[in-house]
C-alpha positions in Angstrom: 66.8 143.3 61.5 63.2 143.7 62.1 61.5 146.4 64.3 60.7 144.2 67.2 64.4 142.8 67.6 65.5 146.4 67.3 63.3 147.6 70.2 64.7 144.7 72.3 68.2 146.0 71.6 67.2 149.5 72.5 65.6 148.1 76.0 68.9 146.2 76.5 70.9 149.4 76.0 68.8 152.3 77.6 66.7 150.0 80.0 63.5 151.8 78.9 61.1 152.4 75.8 58.7 154.9 75.3 55.0 154.0 75.5 54.4 153.6 71.9 57.7 151.4 71.6 56.3 149.1 74.3 52.9 148.7 72.6 54.7 148.2 69.2 57.1 145.6 70.9 54.1 143.6 72.6 51.8 143.9 69.7 54.3 142.7 67.0 55.9 139.7 69.0 56.3 136.4 67.5 58.0 133.2 68.2 61.3 134.3 66.5 61.4 137.5 68.4 60.4 135.9 71.6 63.6 133.3 71.1 65.7 136.5 70.5 64.4 138.0 73.8 64.8 134.9 76.0 68.4 134.5 74.9 69.1 138.0 75.9 67.3 137.6 79.2 69.1 134.2 80.1 72.5 136.1 79.3 71.6 138.7 82.2 70.1 136.1 84.4 73.3 134.1 84.2 75.5 137.2 84.8 73.9 137.9 87.9 72.6 135.0 89.5 74.3 132.0 87.5 71.9 128.9 87.1 70.7 129.5 90.6 66.7 129.2 91.3 66.1 130.8 94.5 63.2 129.2 96.8 60.5 131.0 98.7 58.7 128.9 101.3 55.1 130.1 100.9 52.7 130.3 104.2 49.2 131.1 103.2 48.2 131.8 106.7 44.4 133.2 106.2 42.0 133.4 103.4 39.7 135.7 105.1 39.6 139.1 103.2 37.7 142.5 103.6 38.3 143.3 100.0 35.8 142.4 97.0 38.1 142.3 94.1 36.2 140.9 91.0 38.9 138.4 90.0 39.8 136.8 93.3 38.4 133.5 94.8 38.7 134.7 98.4 36.8 138.1 97.9 34.6 138.7 100.9 31.5 138.0 98.8 32.2 134.8 97.9 29.9 132.8 100.3 31.3 129.3 99.1 34.9 130.1 100.1 35.8 127.7 103.1 37.5 130.3 105.3 40.4 129.2 107.7 43.2 130.9 109.8 46.4 129.3 111.0 47.5 130.0 114.6 50.7 131.3 115.4 52.0 127.7 116.3 50.8 126.5 112.9 52.7 129.2 111.2 55.9 128.4 113.1 55.6 124.7 112.5 55.4 125.4 108.9 58.4 127.5 109.2 60.4 124.5 111.2 59.4 122.1 108.4 60.6 124.4 105.6 63.8 125.1 107.6 64.6 121.7 107.8 64.2 121.1 103.9 66.5 124.0 103.4 64.2 126.9 103.0 65.7 130.5 103.9 62.9 132.3 103.0 59.4 132.5 104.3 56.6 134.4 102.5 53.6 135.1 105.0 50.7 135.6 102.6 47.1 136.0 103.6 43.8 138.1 102.5 43.5 141.6 104.4 42.2 140.0 107.4 41.4 142.2 110.5 41.6 139.4 112.9 45.2 139.4 112.7 45.9 142.6 114.4 49.1 144.6 114.0 50.3 143.3 117.5 49.4 139.6 116.5 51.5 140.1 113.4 54.4 141.9 114.8 54.6 139.1 117.4 54.5 136.4 114.9 57.4 138.1 112.8 59.4 138.6 115.7 59.1 134.8 116.8 60.1 133.8 113.2 63.1 136.4 113.3 64.1 134.9 116.8 64.1 131.3 115.8 65.4 131.7 112.4 67.9 134.7 112.5 69.4 133.5 109.2 66.3 133.8 107.2 64.5 136.2 105.3 60.9 137.0 106.1 58.6 138.2 103.2 55.2 139.6 103.9 52.3 139.8 101.4 49.5 141.4 103.5 47.8 143.9 101.1 47.4 147.6 101.6 48.3 148.9 105.0 49.3 152.3 106.7 52.9 153.5 106.3 53.1 153.3 110.0 52.1 149.5 110.1 54.5 148.9 107.5 57.0 150.6 109.4 56.2 148.5 112.6 56.3 145.2 110.6 59.7 146.2 109.2 61.0 146.9 112.7 59.5 143.6 114.0 61.8 141.7 111.6 60.3 141.4 108.1 62.9 142.1 105.3 60.6 142.0 102.2 57.0 143.1 101.1 55.1 141.8 97.9 52.3 144.2 96.9 51.4 143.4 93.2 50.1 146.8 91.7 47.9 144.5 89.5 47.4 147.3 86.7 48.8 150.8 86.8 46.2 152.4 84.7 43.4 154.0 87.0 40.5 153.2 84.5 41.4 149.6 84.1 42.0 149.2 88.0 38.4 150.2 88.4 37.1 147.8 86.1 39.1 145.1 88.3 38.1 146.4 91.8 35.3 148.0 93.9 35.2 151.6 94.1 36.7 151.9 97.6 40.3 150.4 96.1 42.4 152.7 93.6 45.6 152.2 91.8 47.1 155.5 93.3 46.5 154.3 96.8 48.2 151.1 95.9 51.0 152.6 94.2 51.6 154.7 97.3 51.8 151.9 99.3 54.8 150.7 97.3 56.6 153.8 97.5 56.1 153.9 101.2 57.4 150.3 101.4 60.6 151.3 99.3 61.2 154.3 101.5 61.0 152.3 104.9 63.6 149.7 103.6 61.8 146.7 102.5 63.0 144.9 99.7 59.8 145.5 97.7 58.1 143.4 95.2 55.2 144.5 92.7 53.7 142.9 89.7 50.5 142.4 87.7 48.1 140.1 86.2 48.7 139.1 82.4 45.4 138.7 80.3 42.9 140.2 83.0 39.8 141.4 81.5 39.9 144.4 79.5 43.7 144.6 79.5 45.3 145.9 76.3 49.0 146.3 75.3 48.7 150.1 76.3 47.8 148.9 79.8 50.9 146.5 79.7 53.1 149.3 78.5 51.9 151.3 81.6 52.9 148.6 83.9 56.1 148.4 82.5 56.6 152.1 82.7 55.6 152.1 86.4 58.0 149.3 87.0 60.8 151.0 85.6 60.1 154.1 87.6 59.7 152.2 90.9 62.7 150.2 90.4 61.3 147.3 92.6 63.7 144.4 93.8 61.1 141.8 92.9 58.3 141.4 90.1 55.7 138.7 90.3 53.7 138.3 87.2 51.1 135.5 86.0 48.7 134.7 83.9 44.9 135.7 84.9 43.2 132.4 85.7 39.3 133.0 86.4 37.7 131.6 89.5 34.2 130.1 89.3 32.7 131.9 92.0 33.6 135.6 90.8 32.1 138.0 88.6 34.9 137.1 86.0 34.1 133.4 86.1 33.3 133.4 82.4 36.2 135.6 81.2 38.8 134.2 79.1 42.2 133.6 80.9 45.7 134.9 80.2 48.1 133.1 78.3 51.7 131.3 79.1 52.8 132.9 75.5 52.6 136.6 76.8 53.4 135.8 80.2 56.6 134.4 79.2 57.5 137.3 76.8 56.7 139.9 79.6 59.2 138.0 82.2 61.8 138.3 79.3 61.2 141.9 78.9 61.4 142.6 82.6 64.7 140.5 82.8 66.3 142.6 80.1 64.7 145.9 81.6 66.0 145.5 85.1 68.5 142.6 84.9 69.0 142.2 88.7 65.5 141.6 89.5 64.2 138.7 91.4 61.5 137.2 89.0 59.4 134.2 90.1 58.0 131.7 87.6 54.6 131.6 89.5 52.2 128.8 90.4 49.6 130.3 87.9 51.9 130.0 85.1 52.4 126.3 86.1 48.8 126.2 86.5 47.8 126.9 82.9 51.0 125.1 81.4 52.2 121.9 82.6 55.9 123.0 82.1 55.0 126.7 82.8 57.5 127.1 85.5 60.4 125.4 83.6 59.4 127.8 80.7 59.4 130.8 83.1 63.0 130.2 84.3 64.1 129.6 80.7 62.3 133.1 79.6 64.4 134.9 82.6 62.7 134.2 85.7 64.9 132.9 88.8 62.8 132.1 91.8 60.2 129.6 92.7 57.7 129.5 95.6 56.7 126.1 96.7 54.0 125.9 99.4 54.5 125.1 103.1 51.1 125.6 104.2 49.5 122.6 105.6 47.8 120.2 102.9 44.6 120.4 104.7 44.2 124.2 104.0 45.9 124.5 100.7 42.8 123.8 98.5 40.8 126.5 100.5 43.5 129.2 99.7 42.0 129.4 96.2 42.4 132.7 94.5 41.9 130.9 91.1 40.4 127.7 89.6 42.7 124.4 89.4 45.7 125.6 91.3 48.5 123.0 91.1 50.3 121.3 94.1 47.7 121.8 96.7 47.9 118.1 97.6 51.5 117.7 97.9 53.5 117.9 101.2 56.3 120.3 101.3 59.1 117.7 100.9 57.4 116.5 97.7 57.2 120.0 96.4 60.9 120.6 97.0 61.9 117.5 95.3 59.8 117.6 92.5 60.8 121.2 91.7 64.4 120.3 92.2 64.1 117.4 89.6 62.2 120.0 87.1 65.0 122.6 87.5 67.9 120.1 87.1 66.0 118.8 83.9 66.6 122.2 82.4 70.1 122.8 83.6 69.3 125.0 86.7 69.6 124.2 90.3 67.4 125.2 93.3 69.7 126.7 95.9 69.0 127.1 99.8 70.4 130.6 100.6 68.2 133.7 101.1 68.5 134.4 97.4 68.9 138.4 98.3 68.5 140.9 95.6 71.8 141.5 93.7 73.0 144.8 94.8 
């Protein structure tokens, strides 16, 4: 048996590799090695989750952001971004539509927007919790204080998504302005876990300057953190950012890393991301077949979806929520999977 397959076997058995082994496996991957990996990934996916694909209703409620990350289309320096905020009533209307379709998890995602004060956020979360007690509430609101996270948890939030983006401090500085640090972002993730959130992290694949060594560090950090969810997607350039001319990440490497994550931590909740579907027409299906088990259709009002433009050419910006739901359902059935309507909690 060749070396990459031996390393996959070792990963399956020990659920960890050394940095040198991770680098070797990533650099020496091939189509044959990938198929070997995906078979193992599907084995573990089916062991814990069957052929179920969990849906998360995404509500992108604000595209204002105080940060200036070099890769992001809603960075504060982008004067061409058409800014918006959803009202409390609009957010609750999105939940109502989603609940009627069968969604039992709502993901509130936005830029780091100070207009939504701690009190406003707590009030919105409390209102959703009161109206939909059987639903999970996921937040994706960036870096906040431990006290803020604790209060949002007590208001009724269950889960929190915060991609670490890259675990390497030097690489992090290439992607972000000086006031942001990888160390602080990682500390936020440890805080979230300690408070009791089902915690999700993740990283961009193919971001500018990224090497196999950086990816090895990402995988080792995730192994140490043991999150409940990991969202990875290809870097896709945005035309109004400093990285507009950079080369994007590939579906091939993204899929390989999804497979590695499933084999390393078999119970993970792993989305097949919109970014993956953006660069490959069948990206989400391929993501599921590589080991992913979550999709995140958009519940945001159609008139704001194009404005939440983190990267170029984002798919499904014009579809109504029901269209997204039906389309994804057919796509999943076409590869032998089914969308399910329960909360899709982490398999303990």
